[in-house]
N, C-alpha and C positions, 0 to 999 in steps of 0.2 A: 503715297505719291513720292517720288524720289526728290532729294534735294535739286537735283538740276532740274526735274522736272516743273517745282517752283521757281528756281530761275526765269524759266525759259516762259511759265506761266504771267510773270510780273515783266517780263521782255515783250509776249505777245498775248494781250489779252483777248479775251475767248468775246464770244457772242453777245455783250453786256452791252444792255440800250444806251445805259450813261455814257458810251464811247461812241463818237462819232468818228465816220472814215476817216475825216481829215485831220486827225487829232494829231500831232507831233508827237512821235514815242519818247523826247526828251524829257517829257512830263511825266514817267514812270523815273519808279530806281529800285534798286537792288540792292538787299543785304547780301555785300561781298560774303559775309562769314559762312554762307549757302554753299559756294564754292569752294571755298578753301577746305572745308570739312565735308566736302560730297564724296559719298561713297560709290556713286554711277560710274558705270564704267563706259567707254567712248562709244557703244554702240546705241545706247542710251541718248549720247548727243548727236550723233547722226540719224538717228530714227524720227528724233522728234519733229513733229510736222506742224508749223504755226497755223492757226485757226486760218480759215480763208476768209474771214472777214477782219482780222486785225488789220492793226495800224500801220503794219508793214505791206500789207497786198497794195497791188497795184490798184492806184485810183484815177481819176480822171486829171487830176492834179499829178503828175508823174516824176514831180521834183519831191515830191516826198520820198521819194523812193530810195534809199541809200548805193550809189556807185563807187567803188573805189578809185576809179580811175577818171573822176572828174570830178569838181571842185563841190564839196561835199557842202547838201546845205542840210542834212538831218546829223544831230549833234546828239548822242549819247549820255554827256557829263557837258556840260556847260564849260568851255573853258575860264578859269578865272580871271580876270583884269586887276587884278592885284598882282603889284610887282613885290618881290622881295629882292634883298641884298645879299649875296654873296662873297666870299672873301675870293674868288676864283673865279668866277663868271658876271660876278659885277649884279646888276638890276638883269631879271631873267622873270619869264613866266613860268610859272610851274606847269607840269603836264599834268592835265588831272583826267588821266585815262584810268579806267577801272574794269574786274572783268566783265562789265555789259561792254564796253566794247568791243573785246577781244569776242566774246559771245557772240555780237552782230555782226561784226566784221566775214566770222566763219559761216553764219546762216544766209546772209545775203548777198554773199560772190559765187564765183564757180571756182573760183581759188580756194575759198573757206571751204565751200563743199569736198573739194578733193583733199583737203587735210584731213578734214572729219572720217572720209573712207579709208584714205591710209593709217592714220588710228587705229582703226577697229581691223583693218586686216592685221595689223602688226600688233594686236594685244594690247594696245594703249601709247605703244611706243610709235616715234613719228621714222619714218625711213629719211636717208638723204633728201630725196626728194621732197617729202613731205615739210621737212623743216626748212630746203630753201624757198619753198612754193609760201608757207606761214610767213619767211621771213618777209619775201619780197609785198604779200598783202600789206605787213602791218609797215614796212619803211614808207611804202606809196601812199599808206593814210599820213604816215607820219609828217610827211612831206608836204601834205594837203593843211594836215591841223599846224605845223610849225615851219617858221624860215629855216631852220637852222636845230640839227641834233647835237647832243651831248652826252656826256657820260651819264647825268641825273635820267637822261628820259632812256637810253640804253638798257640802264642797270633796272627802270620799274618796268621797263618792257618784258625786257627776262623773266622777272618775276612775276609778273602777270601770267606769262607764258605756261610756267610751272604750276601756278596756281589751277590754269585750266586744262594742262596735261600732265599731272603728276609724275608720271614717270619719265619726263624730260628731265635736262639737268642746263641749270642756269650758267654755266661755264661755256657750254655748246655756244648760246647766242651770243654773251657779252662776257669779258674779262678784264677787268678794271687795270688800266696803266698804274706804273710803281715806277718809284725810284729808291735804289738800292747805291748809295754813294755818287760816283760817277757817271754811272750806267743807268740807262732809262727806256722803261719799254710804254710801248703804247697800246691803247686798249685794244682788243681784237673781240674774235666772235663773230660770228653771221649777222648779227645787228649791224655791227659796224664796217665790214667787208661792203654787204650791200649798201649803205649807207653812203662811204667812199666812192663806190661805182656808178651810182645814179647822182653825187655830186658831184664825178668828175664829167657826167657828159655834160650837165648842166653846165657849169665852168667853161668846157671848151665852144658853148653859143653864147655866152655872156648872161646867161641867164641868172647865176649868181655871181657872187665876188668872193676872193677868195685871199686872204693876208698869210703867209708865212712869217713865223719868227727865225734870223738864223743862230745858229748854237755856237761857239766856239771850242775845242774839245778844249780839256785840260792835258797841261806837258807833263811825263814823267821827267823823274830825275836818273841821271845816268850813273847808272851802278860803276864801282870800283872794282877789280879782280887783280889777285897777285899775279907775279910774273910766273907763278909754277904752273898757273892754268894757263897763262899765255904760250906758254913753251910747250905743254899738250897739245895746245889745239896748233900750233906750228908741227909738232911731230905728226899730227894726223894728215896735215895737209900736203906734207913733204913727204913722208915716210908709210902714211897708213895702207896705203893702196897695194903694198907691196910686201908690209908686215904680218904674222901670222894675226889671226881674227881675235886669239884671247889677249894678246898684247891692246890690240885696236880698241876691244871693249872695255879695259880696264882705262884706257885715256877717255875713252867714249864719255863712261860713267863720269868719270873725274872732271869733265868739263862740261857737264849738265847746267849747273846755273849760269857760266858764261854765255852759253849757247840759247838759254831760256832766257836771258836780258837782252840778248840781242835780236829774238823773236820779237820780242813784247814791248821793244822800245820803238814808242808814237814818233820820235825824233826822224829814225833812220826808214822806220815803214819798209820792211825788207818781204820781198815778194817770193815766190817759190825759187824761182830762178837764181834770186841772190841768196837763198840761204844755202841752196845746192852748190854754190862758187865759196860761197864760206866755208863750208864742209864737204868736202869734195867725196869725202869716204862713202858719203851716201850713194856716191854711183857706182858702189862695188854692188856683185851678185844680192850679198848678205845685207846690203843697206837696210833693209824694210826691217832687218831684227834689231838695228839701232834704234829704228824708230819704236819698236816697242818697245825696248829698255828704256827711253826717256818718256812713254805714256806709262810706263810701271812706276816711274820714279813720280811722277806728278800724280797717280792716285796708286798709291802702295796697295792696297783695300782688294784692287781687280786682281791681282795678282795670287791673293789670299780665296778669291771666292771662287776663279775658276786652278782650283791647284794639279788639274790633268785637262787633257784636251776632252775627253770622254764627258767630262762634266759641262762643259762648254757646249758642246753637240748636243747634250739633252735637252739642255734649256733653249737653245736654238731651235730643235722641236718642237717643243711643248708652245713656245712663244710664236711662232710662224703657225701652226698649226692653227691656233685659238684666232689668231688673224682671220684666217684663209676661212674659218667658220662664221666669223663674225660680218664679215663682210661678203660674201659669196654673193648674198642675194644683191647687192648693190651694183653688180658688175653690169656695164652696158655696151662695153667696146668690143669687137667682135675678137680681137685679136686676146684681150684677157679672157674671155671665153674660151679660146681653144686653149691658152696655157693651163685656165683650169682643168678642163677638161685631160690633156695633157697629163698633168700632175694629180689628179684620182687614178691612173692609169699607171704610174710609175712608181709611187709611194714606195709601195714594196718591195719593188723587182732593181731598183737603181738608185742608188743613195746619192751617187753625185747628180744624177741627172735631175734627182727631185731638188738638190739644193738650186741649181741652175735656174730651175723654173720658179720657186721661191722669189729668188732673188730678181728676177724677170718681173713678176708679178705685184712685188710688191709697189710698186710705184702708182701701179693702175687701182691697185686696193686702196690707199693715201693718195688720189690726186692731188694735183694744187690747183685751187680754183681763181686765185686773185691774180691780178694784171700785175706784171712786173716791171717797175719804171728803171728806166736807165741812171744807172748811178754817173754818167758820165753827161754834162749839158751840151757837150759838143758830137755825141756820138746821132749817128743817121737815125737810127732808131728809137724812139722816146718810149716807147711801150710795148708789151710783148706779151702775149697770151700763151704761154706754152701747150701745145698739145701732151692728151696722155702718151705718144710716141716719144715725143721729145722729154720727156718728164722721167721716162722709161731709160731712154739713151743716155743720158746726165747719170743714170744711177749705174747701171750695167750694160756692155755693148758686146754684142754676137757678131763677130766678122766669119767669112767662110775660112781664110788664111793670113797670116799676120801680115803678109805683102798690104792686104786693104789696110791696113792700120794708119799708113802716111798721109790717105786718102781722105780719112774719118776724122784725123785730126786737122790736114788743113779747112774742111767745113766747118769745123766745131771754132776752129780759129776765128774765122771769119765772119760767123755767126755773132760771136760773143763780141768781136771786134765793133759790131754794128751798136750794140747795147751796151758798150763801155764796160764789158766784165774779162773774165779769165777763166780758163780752162782750170778747172779744181779736179783733186784725186777722184778715178774714175775704175771700175771693176771692166776688163774684157775677156770675154770666153771668146777661144778660136776652136771650131771644127765646121765640116761642112753641116752639120745639122745640130739641132739641141741632144739629140740621143747621141752623138758620137764627139763629143768635146775632146779635143785632143791636150790642149793649154789652157791653163787663166792667168792674165796677169793682172799687174795693177799697173797703173799711168800716175806717178806724181814729176808734175813740171815737164819733162823731156825723160824722166828716167822707167823704163819697164822692169819691174819686178816680178820673175816667175814661180809661179806655183804648182804643185801638183794637184791638191786640193782648192777648188772652188769657195770653199769655207772658210780655209784659212787666208786667202787674200781677200775675202772681206773684212775679216778682223784685222788684216793689217792696214786695208784701206780706210775702217774706222780710225782706228789708231793714228793715223797719218794728217786725220782731220786736228786731231788734239796737239800731237807733238808739234803740227805747224803753225799750229793757231788759225783754221784756214777757216774759210765760212761756207755751210753747205750750201750748194745750188740751190737756189731757189725753187728752181723749177722740181727737185727731188728733195724737198726739204724734210717735208713729212715722213718721207721714208726712213732716213737717217736717223732723224730725232726720235721715231719710232721705235727703233733698235739702241738708240743711244738710252732712253727711258726705260724700256722691257726690256732688252735683253743684257745689257750692261748695268743697268740700274744708276746711271750718272746723269745730276741735274744739276747745272751750272745757273750762274744769272744771268744768262746769255739767252737764256731758252725763250723763243717766241714759240706761245701757244695759239694754233688755230683750231677752227671750230672743228675739223675733222680729229684733230688728235686729242681734240678734248672731249669729243663722241667718245674715242677709243679707249681714251684712260679710261673715263666711267664705266665702261663693260668689264675691262682688266681689273680694275679691283674686285 
């Protein structure tokens, strides 16, 4: 008999005369080491059938049966009534969930049975749907068991999930908050996101209270630069657009520190529009080359990593092909399925079409699943849940001709105005259809830069985010962050890991 069978035998006793049908299941206990050290497969979990006379079977007293969507009268592990003092949370009740809790929920709810079946069909791993269903099941039960979710609880639940499903990763379900210097990241993961979504609904009807602390951002010191740098900037402003590009490039490199200080100065809070006014040379047709120069100054190792374009292109193919293979089975959107079919047919025949299809497909492979809250308290639309199409359009947009761009920009500007946001750099491909792309652009502020190669447009757009210290649009955040980590190999203190990114990172190791 396997270890998991031993677990379930203790959870669901057989036809022993010493146990009556009305006996509470909370009287039984399980050695959790059996689950941790188990070599059983996922199929053993789903194929296990509790005996018909077990204490979990339906009896005349229906309140004995656990329902994950009602107030639980069945407690697997009695919750401790003792309180502990913690420096951060003060007095709190520790959560006494064990492996038994997870296993019981899996076998006594339809959501749980779905998760077990999903694990079997994926050879021990859980698909996105399986992970989300498991998260929903556990968070629903946590709301019944506790009035408040804390990092302690989420961390413990994530550990228990991995004990029951050894091929899962803790960081998919919970990533602890961290503080580095003046920068702080909040806790992330499927458990945290699910908890926030449910708590938000409860707060909206006054079911729970919510208090938020206001933080004051630290001030940065103003840097002082020499007159030579100021004169070089003045030359770029007045003569740069008519001078030869070699001289422009020299002055541009010379003024890097001055420009970087302006962009990062929290007192001035320069927008993209402000930066282009302060450095009008960026409006030249070769302004994107200056953007790349600043990126190379910021990350000098990148220039050594990709010494020639072929090296970059080869890594692009490797990284994107692997992503498509990993996420192919998770696609449900009809547009994404069509893109996959077109990609499969064009991989060997047309490299340019293949690049464009992959750029369009990535936001569908790495969808944004969280509700986006408006950053402007005066905005009309307080919350926004972007569709897959909106996420893809924020990353790359396809238009039939360039005259349609003005309409597209106007619609974006109005949409972002309602949620208190701004248009960030994005890619534009122009052509009557995906197989006849004539031109590729990137739009940064009101500036359009033209490229003959869509991959070079993508590369310059990515570097613009770092050069101008822009934030990735939330609706396609996962797409840009994926390329940042796996194509460029860059990690910063400001990176926020979501559940889908954590899952991908695990499979790219």
